[in-house]
N, C-alpha and C positions, 0 to 999 in steps of 0.2 A: 422144520427149520431150513431144509434144502430149498423148498419152494420160496420161502422168504428171501433167502440169499440170492436166488436166481432173479427174483423180481427186483431186488435192490440193485443187483449188478446191471440189469437193464436200465433202471432209472438213472444210475450213475453214468452209464454210457450216453443215454439220451441227453441228460443235462449237460454233460461235457461238450457235446456237439452244439447244443443251444447256447451255452455260454460263449463258446468260440465265435459263433455267428453273431451274437449280440455284441461282443467286444469289438469285432471287426466293424460292424455297423456303427457302433458308438464312435470309434476312431475316425471312420469316414465322415460321419456327420460333424464331428468336432472340427476336422480339417476343413470341410466345406464351409462351415459357419465362419471359421476364422479367416479364410481367404476370400470369401465372397464380399461383394460390395454392399450387399443388402443390409448388414447391421447399421451402416451409416445412412442408407436411404430409407430404411423402414421407419415407420412412425414408432413411437415409444411402445404402444400397445402391442403391435406385431412383434417387435423385438423381444418383449417380455414373454409373449406367448411362445415364441420359438425357443427361448432359453428355458422356459418351463417344460416344454416337450423334451428337450435334451436332458434336463435334470431328471425328469421322470424315468427316462430310458436308462440313465446312469444308475439311479437308485435300484431299479429292477435288476440290473446286472450285478450290483453289489449284493443284493439280497440272495440272488441265485448262487453267487460264488460263495457266500458265507454258509448257506445251507449245504451246498455241495461239499465244501471242505469238511464240515463236521460229520456229515453222513459217510464220507469216504474214510475218515478216521475210525468211526464206529464199525464200518464194514470190514476194514482191514484188521481191527482188533479181533473181531469175531472169526476171521479167517486164520488167526494165530500169529499175527505180527505184533510185536511189542511197539509201544508208542515211539520210542527212539528210532525204530526202523522205518516208521511211516514218515516222520518229519525229523530228519537228522539235525538240521539247524533251523532255528526260528528267530527272526529278528526281534529284538526287544520291543515290547509293545504290540507285537503281532501274534501273541500266543493264542491258541484256540480257546474257546469258551468250554472248559471241561464240564461245566454243569449241563451244557447242551449235549455233549457227547454221552455223558452218563444217562441223561434222560432218554436219548435215542436207544442206548443199549438196554435200558430197563423196559421201556415201553414197546419197542419193536422186536427186540431179541430175547427179552426175559432174562437178561444177564446182569450181574452186579460187578462193578469195577471199582475196587477199593485202592489198590496200590498201582501207581503209574508205571512201575517197573515190572508189573506182572500182567497176566492175561485176565480178561473178565471171566467170572465163574457163573454157573447156572444158579438162578434164584430158586431156592427150595419153595415148592408150592405149599408145603405144610406150615412153613414159618409165617 
């Protein structure tokens, strides 16, 4: 379990850095695209290709952020934090996908999480 925790912590650190870089790159590209004259001078096909490239980068950033959030919640639960300590306030409509958190806990950590106000418990191998 300790080895899994160490590996997960390294993954979380690495992904946090990658997400920050990607977000910065996305914002720079978005600003550059917005202020450059090219959108008006590009032909329609080039313009759509550029927009598609930017959309693809944005989708990758969204996917990484989504996975990072849920893995971070699972990792924090395993470390002994309760859910309300991990995310104190969550905007309506932006709640985490608890099914994904439970799946990560069960598959990666072999833990079962039944009550949101409690900590996950070890899954019995005999059951």
